[in-house]
C-alpha positions, 0 to 999 in steps of 0.5 A, spaced: 603 900 945 604 908 947 607 912 942 613 913 947 614 905 947 614 905 939 619 911 939 624 905 941 623 902 934 626 910 931 622 908 925 615 909 926 609 913 922 603 915 924 598 914 919 591 914 917 587 909 913 584 910 906 581 903 905 575 905 901 575 907 893 573 915 896 578 915 902 583 912 897 581 917 891 581 923 896 587 921 899 592 927 902 589 931 896 587 939 898 592 938 905 597 944 906 601 940 911 602 933 913 606 932 921 613 930 921 612 923 922 605 923 919 602 920 913 596 915 909 596 908 908 592 906 902 590 899 904 587 894 898 583 888 898 588 884 893 595 885 890 595 890 884 598 895 880 598 901 884 598 908 880 597 914 884 598 922 882 599 929 885 593 932 882 590 936 888 595 935 892 599 941 895 605 938 898 610 934 896 610 927 898 614 920 897 611 914 897 612 907 899 608 901 894 608 894 900 607 888 897 603 883 900 609 880 905 609 887 908 616 889 904 616 895 901 618 894 893 618 901 891 620 908 894 617 914 889 616 921 889 610 925 888 611 932 886 605 937 887 600 938 882 603 933 878 598 929 873 605 924 872 603 917 874 606 914 879 605 906 879 608 900 883 610 896 877 609 889 881 602 887 885 602 890 891 597 890 897 598 897 900 601 904 899 604 909 905 605 917 903 609 920 908 612 927 907 617 928 901 623 926 905 621 921 910 623 914 907 630 917 906 631 922 913 629 915 916 634 910 913 628 906 910 629 903 903 626 897 898 626 891 902 624 894 909 619 890 912 614 893 915 608 892 921 601 896 923 600 897 930 593 899 932 592 902 938 585 904 940 584 910 934 590 911 932 594 906 928 602 907 927 607 903 921 613 902 924 619 900 920 
């Protein structure tokens, strides 16, 4: 499925995958910018209470916590350089980081179902 086809859904995000402890620890740290429709998908092996912070993160982010049923359970915000923990409150299998206003701008909210679409060497999340 090409990106143009995904645009039919109007709500998509091109993501990098953080599926190892080292990639998850690095996340989006030390980046000066993030593409408008770009982000990072943190995938975990089992549902757990997820915790994130903004240490060494230069850009404001929003984060969606996703249940094992691929439903967004919570959306929070991460301020640059913040050491304040942001958590999922319930056990979740993944989290999606995007630009600060991505979810609000695209009318994506708690209860939205996500799908992960992989094409060649690219991964997209459609909402």
